[in-house]
C-alpha positions as a Markdown table, in Angstrom:
| # | Residue | x | y | z |
|---|---|---|---|---|
| 1 | Met | -66.0 | 87.7 | 164.6 |
| 2 | His | -63.5 | 85.4 | 162.8 |
| 3 | Arg | -63.6 | 82.1 | 162.0 |
| 4 | Gly | -62.4 | 80.0 | 165.1 |
| 5 | Lys | -62.4 | 82.2 | 167.8 |
| 6 | Gly | -65.5 | 82.0 | 169.7 |
| 7 | Met | -67.2 | 80.5 | 167.0 |
| 8 | Lys | -69.3 | 76.7 | 167.5 |
| 9 | Phe | -70.4 | 74.9 | 164.8 |
| 10 | Val | -73.4 | 72.6 | 166.4 |
| 11 | Gly | -74.7 | 69.6 | 164.6 |
| 12 | Asp | -78.7 | 69.4 | 164.0 |
| 13 | Ser | -80.1 | 65.8 | 165.3 |
| 14 | Arg | -83.3 | 66.8 | 163.4 |
| 15 | Val | -81.1 | 67.1 | 160.2 |
| 16 | Lys | -80.2 | 63.6 | 158.8 |
| 17 | Ala | -76.1 | 63.1 | 158.2 |
| 18 | Asn | -77.0 | 60.7 | 154.8 |
| 19 | Asn | -79.7 | 63.0 | 152.9 |
| 20 | Arg | -79.4 | 60.4 | 149.4 |
| 21 | Met | -83.1 | 58.7 | 149.3 |
| 22 | Val | -82.8 | 55.1 | 149.3 |
| 23 | Asn | -84.1 | 53.7 | 146.5 |
| 24 | Met | -81.5 | 56.2 | 144.3 |
| 25 | Pro | -78.5 | 54.8 | 142.7 |
| 26 | Lys | -75.4 | 55.5 | 143.8 |
| 27 | Asp | -73.2 | 58.0 | 141.5 |
| 28 | Tyr | -70.9 | 56.0 | 139.1 |
| 29 | Ser | -70.0 | 60.1 | 136.7 |
| 30 | Glu | -66.8 | 59.5 | 138.5 |
| 31 | Tyr | -66.4 | 56.5 | 136.5 |
| 32 | Pro | -67.7 | 56.9 | 132.5 |
| 33 | Gly | -67.8 | 54.1 | 130.8 |
| 34 | Lys | -66.8 | 51.7 | 133.2 |
| 35 | Thr | -69.5 | 50.9 | 136.1 |
| 36 | Glu | -73.5 | 51.5 | 136.1 |
| 37 | Ala | -76.1 | 50.5 | 138.4 |
| 38 | Phe | -77.5 | 46.9 | 138.4 |
| 39 | Trp | -81.2 | 48.1 | 139.0 |
| 40 | Pro | -82.4 | 49.9 | 137.4 |
| 41 | Asp | -79.6 | 50.8 | 134.8 |
| 42 | Phe | -78.0 | 47.4 | 134.0 |
| 43 | Leu | -81.0 | 45.2 | 134.2 |
| 44 | Leu | -83.2 | 47.5 | 132.3 |
| 45 | Lys | -80.5 | 46.8 | 129.2 |
| 46 | Glu | -80.7 | 43.0 | 129.7 |
| 47 | Trp | -84.5 | 42.9 | 129.1 |
| 48 | Met | -84.9 | 45.3 | 126.3 |
| 49 | Val | -82.3 | 43.3 | 124.1 |
| 50 | Gly | -83.9 | 39.8 | 125.4 |
| 51 | Ala | -87.1 | 41.7 | 124.6 |
| 52 | Val | -85.8 | 42.5 | 121.2 |
| 53 | Phe | -84.5 | 38.4 | 120.2 |
| 54 | Leu | -87.2 | 37.2 | 121.9 |
| 55 | Ile | -89.7 | 38.6 | 119.1 |
| 56 | Gly | -87.4 | 37.7 | 116.5 |
| 57 | Tyr | -86.9 | 34.4 | 117.5 |
| 58 | Leu | -91.2 | 34.5 | 117.4 |
| 59 | Leu | -91.6 | 36.2 | 114.3 |
| 60 | Leu | -88.8 | 32.9 | 112.6 |
| 61 | Thr | -91.0 | 30.6 | 113.4 |
| 62 | Val | -94.0 | 31.6 | 112.6 |
| 63 | Ala | -92.6 | 32.7 | 108.5 |
| 64 | His | -90.8 | 29.1 | 109.0 |
| 65 | Pro | -92.9 | 26.9 | 111.0 |
| 66 | Ser | -90.3 | 23.7 | 112.3 |
| 67 | Pro | -90.6 | 20.7 | 110.3 |
| 68 | Leu | -92.5 | 17.8 | 110.8 |
| 69 | Glu | -92.2 | 14.3 | 109.7 |
| 70 | Gly | -94.6 | 11.5 | 109.1 |
| 71 | Pro | -95.5 | 9.5 | 112.7 |
| 72 | Ala | -92.6 | 7.6 | 113.6 |
| 73 | Asp | -92.5 | 3.3 | 112.8 |
| 74 | Pro | -90.5 | 0.9 | 114.8 |
| 75 | Thr | -90.9 | -1.3 | 111.7 |
| 76 | Asn | -89.5 | 0.7 | 109.0 |
| 77 | Ala | -85.7 | -0.4 | 109.0 |
| 78 | Ser | -84.8 | 2.0 | 106.5 |
| 79 | Tyr | -85.4 | 5.4 | 108.2 |
| 80 | Ile | -82.2 | 7.1 | 108.4 |
| 81 | Pro | -82.1 | 9.3 | 111.8 |
| 82 | Leu | -80.1 | 12.6 | 111.9 |
| 83 | Pro | -79.8 | 14.9 | 114.6 |
| 84 | Asp | -79.8 | 18.2 | 114.5 |
| 85 | Trp | -77.6 | 20.7 | 112.6 |
| 86 | Tyr | -75.7 | 21.1 | 116.2 |
| 87 | Phe | -74.8 | 17.9 | 116.9 |
| 88 | Leu | -73.8 | 17.1 | 113.1 |
| 89 | Phe | -70.5 | 16.9 | 113.9 |
| 90 | Leu | -70.9 | 14.2 | 116.4 |
| 91 | Tyr | -72.9 | 12.5 | 114.0 |
| 92 | Gln | -69.5 | 12.6 | 111.4 |
| 93 | Leu | -67.3 | 11.5 | 114.2 |
| 94 | Leu | -69.4 | 8.2 | 114.8 |
| 95 | Lys | -68.8 | 7.2 | 111.0 |
| 96 | Tyr | -65.2 | 6.9 | 111.4 |
| 97 | Ala | -63.7 | 3.6 | 112.3 |
| 98 | Tyr | -61.9 | 3.9 | 115.5 |
| 99 | Ala | -64.8 | 5.6 | 116.7 |
| 100 | Ser | -67.9 | 3.3 | 115.5 |
| 101 | Gly | -69.0 | -0.1 | 115.7 |
| 102 | Pro | -66.9 | -2.2 | 118.9 |
| 103 | Tyr | -65.1 | 1.2 | 119.7 |
| 104 | Asn | -68.2 | 3.2 | 119.5 |
| 105 | Val | -67.7 | 4.0 | 123.0 |
| 106 | Val | -64.6 | 6.0 | 122.1 |
| 107 | Gly | -67.1 | 8.1 | 119.3 |
| 108 | Ala | -70.1 | 8.6 | 122.0 |
| 109 | Ile | -68.6 | 9.2 | 125.6 |
| 110 | Val | -64.4 | 9.4 | 125.7 |
| 111 | Met | -63.6 | 12.0 | 123.4 |
| 112 | Pro | -66.1 | 14.1 | 124.1 |
| 113 | Gly | -65.8 | 13.8 | 127.7 |
| 114 | Leu | -61.7 | 14.9 | 127.2 |
| 115 | Ala | -63.1 | 17.3 | 125.0 |
| 116 | Ile | -65.3 | 19.2 | 127.9 |
| 117 | Gly | -63.0 | 18.1 | 130.6 |
| 118 | Ala | -60.4 | 20.6 | 129.0 |
| 119 | Leu | -62.7 | 23.3 | 128.5 |
| 120 | Met | -63.7 | 22.6 | 132.8 |
| 121 | Leu | -59.8 | 22.7 | 133.0 |
| 122 | Ile | -58.9 | 26.0 | 131.2 |
| 123 | Pro | -59.5 | 28.4 | 134.7 |
| 124 | Phe | -57.1 | 26.4 | 136.1 |
| 125 | Leu | -54.3 | 26.1 | 133.6 |
| 126 | Asp | -54.8 | 29.5 | 132.1 |
| 127 | Lys | -54.7 | 31.7 | 135.3 |
| 128 | Gly | -52.6 | 34.7 | 133.6 |
| 129 | Pro | -54.1 | 38.5 | 133.7 |
| 130 | Glu | -54.2 | 38.3 | 129.9 |
| 131 | Arg | -56.9 | 38.5 | 127.9 |
| 132 | Arg | -56.0 | 39.0 | 124.3 |
| 133 | Pro | -56.0 | 36.0 | 122.1 |
| 134 | Ser | -52.6 | 37.2 | 121.2 |
| 135 | Lys | -51.2 | 37.3 | 124.7 |
| 136 | Arg | -52.5 | 33.5 | 125.4 |
| 137 | Pro | -51.3 | 31.1 | 122.4 |
| 138 | Leu | -51.7 | 28.0 | 123.7 |
| 139 | Pro | -55.8 | 28.5 | 124.8 |
| 140 | Thr | -56.8 | 30.8 | 121.4 |
| 141 | Ala | -54.5 | 27.0 | 119.3 |
| 142 | Phe | -56.6 | 24.3 | 121.4 |
| 143 | Met | -59.8 | 26.8 | 120.9 |
| 144 | Leu | -58.9 | 27.3 | 117.1 |
| 145 | Leu | -58.2 | 23.8 | 116.7 |
| 146 | Ala | -61.5 | 22.5 | 118.2 |
| 147 | Leu | -63.3 | 24.8 | 116.0 |
| 148 | Ala | -62.1 | 23.6 | 112.7 |
| 149 | Ala | -62.4 | 20.7 | 113.6 |
| 150 | Met | -66.3 | 20.7 | 114.5 |
| 151 | Ile | -66.6 | 23.0 | 111.6 |
| 152 | Phe | -64.7 | 20.2 | 109.3 |
| 153 | Leu | -66.8 | 17.6 | 110.9 |
| 154 | Thr | -70.1 | 19.5 | 110.2 |
| 155 | Trp | -69.2 | 20.0 | 106.7 |
| 156 | Glu | -69.0 | 16.5 | 105.9 |
| 157 | Ser | -71.9 | 15.0 | 107.2 |
| 158 | Val | -73.8 | 17.7 | 105.4 |
| 159 | Val | -71.8 | 17.3 | 102.0 |
| 160 | Asn | -72.0 | 13.0 | 102.4 |
| 161 | His | -76.2 | 12.9 | 103.4 |
| 162 | Asp | -78.5 | 12.3 | 101.0 |
| 163 | Trp | -80.7 | 15.3 | 101.6 |
| 164 | Glu | -83.3 | 13.7 | 98.7 |
| 165 | Ala | -84.1 | 10.4 | 100.5 |
| 166 | Ala | -84.7 | 12.5 | 103.9 |
| 167 | Ala | -87.1 | 14.1 | 102.3 |
| 168 | Lys | -88.8 | 11.0 | 100.8 |
| 169 | Gln | -88.6 | 9.0 | 104.0 |
| 170 | Gly | -89.7 | 11.8 | 106.3 |
| 171 | Glu | -93.1 | 13.2 | 103.8 |
| 172 | Ile | -96.1 | 13.2 | 105.4 |
| 173 | Lys | -98.5 | 11.0 | 103.4 |
| 174 | Glu | -102.1 | 10.8 | 103.1 |
| 175 | Gln | -103.2 | 7.9 | 104.7 |
| 176 | Val | -106.1 | 5.6 | 103.4 |
| 177 | Asp | -108.7 | 4.7 | 105.6 |
| 178 | Ile | -108.5 | 1.0 | 105.1 |
| 179 | Glu | -109.3 | -1.3 | 107.9 |
| 180 | Ile | -107.0 | -4.6 | 107.5 |
| 181 | Asp | -108.3 | -7.9 | 108.7 |
| 182 | Glu | -105.6 | -9.4 | 110.4 |
| 183 | Thr | -106.3 | -12.5 | 111.4 |
| 184 | Ala | -106.6 | -13.3 | 107.4 |
| 185 | Glu | -104.2 | -15.3 | 106.4 |
| 186 | Gly | -102.5 | -13.6 | 103.8 |
| 187 | Tyr | -102.1 | -10.8 | 106.3 |
| 188 | Leu | -100.6 | -13.3 | 108.5 |
| 189 | Ile | -98.6 | -14.5 | 106.0 |
| 190 | Phe | -97.4 | -10.9 | 105.4 |
| 191 | Thr | -96.2 | -10.4 | 108.8 |
| 192 | Gly | -94.8 | -14.1 | 109.1 |
| 193 | Glu | -91.3 | -15.4 | 108.2 |
| 194 | Gln | -92.6 | -15.5 | 105.1 |
| 195 | Gly | -93.2 | -11.9 | 104.4 |
| 196 | Lys | -91.0 | -10.9 | 107.0 |
| 197 | Ser | -88.9 | -8.7 | 104.3 |
| 198 | Cys | -92.2 | -7.6 | 103.3 |
| 199 | Ile | -93.0 | -5.8 | 106.8 |
| 200 | Ala | -89.4 | -4.6 | 107.1 |
| 201 | Cys | -89.8 | -1.9 | 104.1 |
| 202 | His | -94.0 | -2.0 | 103.9 |
| 203 | Gly | -94.1 | -1.5 | 108.2 |
| 204 | Ala | -97.2 | -4.0 | 110.0 |
| 205 | Asp | -100.0 | -0.9 | 109.2 |
| 206 | Met | -99.1 | -1.8 | 105.2 |
| 207 | Gln | -99.0 | 2.4 | 104.8 |
| 208 | Gly | -95.1 | 2.0 | 103.4 |
| 209 | Gly | -92.2 | 4.3 | 104.0 |
| 210 | Ala | -89.6 | 6.2 | 102.7 |
| 211 | Ala | -88.5 | 2.8 | 100.6 |
| 212 | Ala | -91.8 | 1.5 | 99.9 |
| 213 | Pro | -95.5 | 2.5 | 98.6 |
| 214 | Ala | -98.1 | 1.5 | 101.0 |
| 215 | Leu | -100.2 | -0.9 | 100.5 |
| 216 | Val | -103.5 | -0.3 | 101.1 |
| 217 | Gly | -105.4 | 1.9 | 99.0 |
| 218 | Asn | -103.0 | 0.0 | 95.7 |
| 219 | Glu | -105.0 | -0.3 | 92.4 |
| 220 | Leu | -103.1 | -3.2 | 91.6 |
| 221 | Thr | -104.7 | -7.4 | 90.7 |
| 222 | Ala | -103.7 | -10.2 | 92.2 |
| 223 | Glu | -101.8 | -11.5 | 89.2 |
| 224 | Glu | -100.1 | -8.4 | 88.7 |
| 225 | Val | -98.9 | -8.1 | 92.8 |
| 226 | Ala | -97.6 | -11.8 | 92.6 |
| 227 | Asp | -95.6 | -10.6 | 89.4 |
| 228 | Val | -94.0 | -7.7 | 91.3 |
| 229 | Ile | -93.3 | -9.7 | 94.9 |
| 230 | His | -91.6 | -12.6 | 92.1 |
| 231 | Asn | -89.5 | -9.4 | 89.6 |
| 232 | Gly | -89.6 | -6.6 | 91.4 |
| 233 | Arg | -90.0 | -3.2 | 90.8 |
| 234 | Gly | -88.0 | 0.0 | 91.4 |
| 235 | Ala | -86.0 | -0.6 | 94.7 |
| 236 | Met | -87.3 | -3.7 | 95.6 |
| 237 | Pro | -85.2 | -6.4 | 94.6 |
| 238 | Ala | -86.5 | -9.7 | 93.3 |
| 239 | Gly | -87.0 | -13.0 | 95.1 |
| 240 | Gln | -87.6 | -11.5 | 98.3 |
| 241 | Phe | -90.7 | -13.4 | 99.1 |
| 242 | Ala | -89.5 | -17.1 | 101.6 |
| 243 | Gly | -92.7 | -19.0 | 101.2 |
| 244 | Thr | -93.9 | -21.2 | 98.9 |
| 245 | Glu | -96.3 | -20.4 | 95.4 |
| 246 | Glu | -99.6 | -21.3 | 97.0 |
| 247 | Glu | -98.8 | -18.6 | 99.9 |
| 248 | Leu | -97.0 | -16.4 | 97.5 |
| 249 | Gln | -101.1 | -16.6 | 95.6 |
| 250 | Val | -102.8 | -15.7 | 98.8 |
| 251 | Leu | -101.0 | -13.2 | 99.7 |
| 252 | Ala | -100.9 | -11.4 | 96.4 |
| 253 | Glu | -104.7 | -12.0 | 96.7 |
| 254 | Phe | -105.1 | -10.5 | 99.8 |
| 255 | Ile | -102.9 | -7.4 | 98.6 |
| 256 | Ala | -105.0 | -6.7 | 95.5 |
| 257 | Ser | -108.4 | -6.9 | 97.5 |
| 258 | Leu | -106.9 | -3.4 | 99.9 |
| 259 | Lys | -108.7 | -1.0 | 97.7 |
| 260 | Ala | -110.0 | 2.3 | 98.1 |
| 261 | Glu | -113.7 | 2.6 | 98.2 |
| 262 | Glu | -115.1 | 4.6 | 95.7 |
């Protein structure tokens, strides 16, 4: 018989109309290179790339450990903090006249806030279908201007920073374990109004810092200590002690007594 004349096709309820496996991804072969299944194809690629970068970061941290500095000393007024490299452009911005001092709020809040606000408004201001930079002159110009400003400010911060002094002020020094009698008259003079310039550089624990050496474990005599206080030495200027000659002598004898035990 010819098809359509007396022959009828009857569906079998035992055979599923859709026999595709549930966990099998759809066939995207009709759109090569344009789309793929999120699971497992796309997600597997993301995991592989993430694993490569994670291993790279781990190897980098092992080969180049994070640089550590000495314990923080709130009494060390000579310490100059420096942010990480990705904040150096903001650090440099705060050095200019109209972004620091009484205008600090301009450099710290207003200008970064305007930049972040402009970035958030870009999707609403630039609604065109074009994605090529040449077809989007204004967003491209703003992006290049911001990038150039960040690079310039970062470069200015790097070339104007005293890296040698920064390395010295963060240097971890071996501390001499000497118990200081904080009730001694010499220590009270050291921490009092007479020696306020002393404690600012040498620290309350007398372990020194970037601007001054440690006083504990010194090898000076009382006469030599008094001469240094009077006339200065190295970066220490003369005439910093504000007490009397008797108090200076007591302080010199106290500092000279802080010798390391042999």
